C-alpha positions in Angstrom: 214.1 137.9 103.1 210.9 138.1 105.1 210.1 135.8 108.1 207.0 134.6 106.3 208.9 133.3 103.2 211.5 131.6 105.5 208.7 129.9 107.4 207.2 128.7 104.0 210.5 127.3 102.9 210.9 125.5 106.3 207.5 124.0 105.9 208.3 123.0 102.4 211.4 121.1 103.6 209.4 119.4 106.3 206.8 118.4 103.7 209.5 117.0 101.5 210.7 115.0 104.5 207.2 113.6 104.8 207.3 112.2 101.2 205.8 115.2 99.4 207.7 116.4 96.3 208.5 120.0 95.6 206.4 119.8 92.5 203.3 119.8 94.7 203.9 123.5 95.5 203.5 126.5 93.3 204.0 130.3 93.5 200.8 132.3 93.3 200.7 136.0 92.0 202.0 138.2 94.9 204.8 135.8 95.9 202.8 133.4 98.0 203.9 129.8 97.9 200.9 127.4 98.1 200.3 123.7 97.6 198.9 122.8 94.2 195.3 121.9 93.9 194.4 118.2 93.5 192.6 118.9 90.2 195.7 120.5 88.7 198.0 117.7 89.7 195.6 115.0 88.6 194.8 116.6 85.3 198.4 116.4 84.0 198.5 112.7 84.8 195.2 111.8 83.0 195.6 110.4 79.4 192.7 110.1 77.0 192.3 106.4 76.1 192.2 105.2 72.5 189.4 102.8 71.7 188.9 100.3 68.9 185.5 100.4 67.2 183.9 97.9 64.8 181.8 99.6 62.2 179.6 97.5 59.9 178.9 98.8 56.4 177.0 96.4 54.2 178.5 93.0 54.7 181.9 94.4 55.7 183.4 95.4 59.1 185.8 98.2 59.4 188.0 98.5 62.6 188.8 102.0 63.6 191.1 103.3 66.4 190.0 106.6 67.7 190.1 108.8 70.8 187.2 108.1 73.2 186.6 111.8 73.5 186.2 112.3 69.7 183.0 113.2 68.0 180.9 111.1 65.6 181.8 113.7 62.9 185.5 112.9 63.4 184.6 109.2 63.2 182.8 109.8 59.8 185.9 111.5 58.5 188.0 108.4 59.3 185.4 106.2 57.6 185.2 108.2 54.4 188.4 106.6 53.1 187.7 102.9 53.6 184.0 103.1 52.8 184.2 105.6 49.9 181.2 107.5 51.4 181.1 111.3 51.8 180.8 112.4 55.4 177.5 114.1 54.6 176.2 110.8 53.1 176.9 108.8 56.3 174.4 107.8 58.9 175.9 106.1 62.0 173.8 104.1 64.4 174.8 102.9 67.9 172.3 100.8 69.9 169.7 101.2 67.1 169.8 105.0 67.4 171.2 107.4 64.9 174.0 109.6 66.3 174.5 113.2 65.6 177.9 114.3 64.1 178.4 116.8 67.0 177.9 114.1 69.7 180.9 112.7 71.6 181.7 109.0 71.6 182.3 108.7 75.4 179.1 110.6 76.2 177.1 108.2 74.0 178.7 105.3 76.0 181.1 103.9 73.4 183.9 101.8 74.8 186.7 99.7 73.5 185.2 97.0 71.2 181.9 98.8 70.7 180.0 98.0 67.5 178.3 100.5 65.2 176.3 100.4 62.0 177.0 102.7 59.0 174.5 103.2 56.2 174.4 105.5 53.2 172.0 108.5 53.4 170.3 108.4 49.9 168.4 111.7 50.4 171.6 113.5 51.4 173.4 111.9 48.4 170.7 113.1 46.0 170.8 116.6 47.5 174.6 116.8 47.0 174.3 115.5 43.5 171.7 118.2 42.6 173.8 120.8 44.3 176.9 119.8 42.4 175.0 119.9 39.1 173.6 123.3 39.9 177.1 124.6 40.7 178.4 123.2 37.5 175.6 124.9 35.5 176.4 128.2 37.3 180.1 127.9 36.4 179.3 127.2 32.8 176.8 130.1 32.7 179.5 132.4 34.1 182.0 131.3 31.4 179.4 131.9 28.7 178.4 135.3 29.9 182.1 136.3 30.1 182.7 135.2 26.6 179.6 137.0 25.3 180.6 140.2 27.2 184.0 140.2 25.5 182.4 139.7 22.1 180.0 142.6 22.8 183.0 144.8 23.7 184.5 144.2 20.3 181.2 145.0 18.5 180.8 148.1 20.6 184.1 149.5 19.3 182.9 148.9 15.7 179.6 150.6 16.4 181.5 153.6 17.9 183.7 153.8 14.8 180.7 153.7 12.4 179.0 156.3 14.5 182.0 158.7 14.2 182.1 158.2 10.4 178.5 158.9 9.9 178.3 161.9 12.2 181.5 163.1 10.6 179.7 163.2 7.2 181.1 160.0 5.8 178.7 157.6 4.2 179.2 153.9 5.0 177.8 150.9 3.2 174.4 149.6 4.5 175.8 146.1 4.5 178.2 147.0 7.3 175.3 148.3 9.4 173.2 145.3 8.8 176.1 143.0 9.5 176.7 144.6 12.9 173.0 144.4 13.8 173.0 140.7 12.9 176.0 140.0 15.0 174.5 141.8 18.0 171.2 139.8 17.5 173.3 136.6 17.6 174.7 137.6 21.0 171.2 138.5 22.2 170.0 135.0 21.3 172.9 133.4 23.1 172.1 135.4 26.3 168.5 134.4 26.1 169.5 130.7 26.2 171.5 131.1 29.4 169.9 130.0 32.7 171.2 132.0 35.6 170.3 132.9 39.1 171.4 135.6 41.6 174.3 137.7 40.5 174.7 135.9 37.2 171.2 136.8 36.3 171.9 140.5 36.9 175.1 140.2 34.8 173.1 138.6 31.9 170.4 141.3 32.1 173.1 144.0 31.9 174.6 142.5 28.8 171.1 142.2 27.2 170.5 146.0 27.8 173.9 146.8 26.2 173.1 144.8 23.1 169.6 146.4 22.8 171.2 149.9 23.2 173.7 149.2 20.4 171.0 147.8 18.0 168.9 151.0 18.6 172.0 153.1 17.9 172.6 151.3 14.6 168.9 151.7 13.6 169.2 155.5 14.0 172.5 155.4 12.1 170.9 153.7 9.2 168.4 156.5 8.9 171.0 159.2 9.2 173.3 157.3 6.7 170.5 157.2 4.1 169.8 160.9 4.5 173.5 161.6 4.3 173.6 159.8 1.0 170.8 161.9 -0.5 172.4 165.1 0.5 175.7 164.0 -0.8 174.2 163.5 -4.2 173.0 167.2 -4.5 175.2 169.2 -2.1 179.0 169.6 -2.3 180.6 168.8 1.0 183.0 171.9 0.7 181.5 175.3 0.3 183.5 178.5 1.0 186.1 176.5 3.0 183.3 175.0 5.2 182.9 171.3 5.8 179.3 170.2 5.9 178.3 167.1 8.0 175.4 166.1 5.7 173.0 168.8 6.8 172.1 171.1 4.0 172.0 174.9 4.8 168.6 176.4 4.2 169.8 179.0 1.6 171.2 176.3 -0.6 168.1 174.2 -0.1 165.8 177.0 -1.2 168.0 177.8 -4.2 167.9 174.2 -5.4 164.1 174.1 -5.0 163.6 177.3 -7.0 165.9 175.9 -9.7 163.9 172.7 -9.8 160.6 174.7 -10.1 162.1 176.7 -12.9 163.2 173.6 -14.8 159.7 172.2 -14.3 158.1 175.3 -15.8 160.4 175.3 -18.7 159.5 171.7 -19.5 155.8 172.6 -19.5 156.3 175.6 -21.8 159.2 174.7 -24.0 158.6 177.6 -26.5 159.4 177.5 -30.3 161.7 174.8 -31.6 164.8 176.0 -33.3 165.9 173.8 -36.2 169.7 173.6 -36.4 170.1 170.5 -38.7 168.0 169.1 -41.6 167.4 165.6 -39.8 165.7 167.4 -36.9 162.7 168.2 -39.2 161.7 164.5 -39.3 
């Protein structure tokens, strides 16, 4: 043990003999024993006082016990229960001056028994009401867009199935095509009636584009389906083990045209009539 540490302990014993407690000393980094600073020893003994405040709201007084070092915002939270006012709708006055929520009670000069006045902020209340309505509308719009998107997904599958049938050479009823177009138009009308902002507006626009694309696809399928029906009436779908998809080969097309022209010429020059029965002479 070093001579310096022995000397400190000896001084510490003398200090204790003079009425100083050992708690007045502390070991600093490096092993040095020093006397505690006054601020450190006083800080541990200081307690924050609790004050009672009288807050007038309308014709009623509300007594609140709160720390003197609390903020006016914390005071508003305590008053929200008994007064029924939202913290954002409260305006607190002390000595005829409105106090900011971030201000401290003791800094403003409040003491035990101080009186304050609380009034309702009508402008803030109106803003909160409008904001809550706006949020409710956005939530409702979000639910509606989600429901419409799910319905469009179902219709998209039906459009895809019809498209596969028609391009595969299978004719479908025109009623089915018209029904799908009508259902998609209904979803388009629903989307047009939704009011949305920000991200919801982008979501609605995306669904509108989807519906428009499917309607255009069905319009093209109607034309192809009609043409497919005309070809089916004149051209067999199976020819030499080939499966046609509704498009007539040129060779068959020219043969049919020549046959039609020949029939038309025969009708214009029918030639002599051959009588096979007696009633045909009449």
